[in-house]
Phi, psi and omega in degrees: 000317176294316175293325183294317181298309184293325178297318184289322178294323176297314180296318181302313182293317179292327180298331184260022168072023172287138174307143182303321184301317179294320176303310174305313178303313181301314180296320177294323177290319177297321179299328183289316185289313181288334175279359178077015180274157174282139181288352174292340180293335185293313182289323180291324180291319179303315182292318183296318174301322183287349182263001173273102189291330180293311184294333181294346183284338180297308174292339174289316172299313178300324179286326176296318177297316178297318176297326182288326179292317179286326186273346174088018182292331176303334184295320180293323177297318182297313176308315182292314179301313180297326183292324186283318191236358186299327185284356181277158173287125193079020182299327175295325174288326175287334175293332176299314185290325185292311179291339171292320179295309177305310188299315180300325186295334181237007184220135174259012185252106176293326182293316181293321181297314177298316182295320179296308174304310184301315178286334180274320192256337179304310179301318176291326178303314173301315186289331182279002181096009180280139172288151180298334174293322178297312186290322182292318179293328168296320183287319177295316181292324176296316180293321178297318175296321178297349183288342178273347182276123174296138015269125182249131181300316186289331175294324180297312177298314177307309181300322177290319184289315185270356178065035175257147180302120185289324178300315179300318178299317177298323184286327179286345177274347191288310186292313175307311174303316181291330176291315178299318176304316181288322176298317181295322175297315176302319180290330177290322183295318179295312181298324181298316185289326177284322182263356180075037179282143188285173167286148177283147175288154180299142181270170184295340181299330184252003179274000000 
């Protein structure tokens, strides 16, 4: 009964376009009231959660990714990636993979990463002759690969739940992500030779 009531309230509020954060809060308060819990537990739970320094890193990474997206820092990372691999055939496609590695290394928000890379790289990909499906698949695969690049939110959660060092998990993620990135770049190189994708033009970074 308790679960059904809170679930119905949450679905009702979301259906009427209430932001999810407020809908979750209202459903949680209803659950406390119907369950006979003291509302004082709400404040103590919030304070207790705010004292967990490991979990506090999650909103910090998301905030960092949003700031990077809004401030245009992604453009500098794109220029760096294009300068590193743009001289190769299919270099623009490879730069998507490289910049995904860079972006994931300093940002924990995949939504911000997809938004930033999509708005920055999709227009030049189309102009270079890449199909929209090819560009979207490159960005999606690069972002998925970036989930292994620290800081990764799921690594923080796993480390907290299993009592494993988060730093050790971070260090263990670099090499697998790099191997996947190299394999993706090799696949792009093969596709570039088969489909005739051009070399990228020099970016502003090396002019």
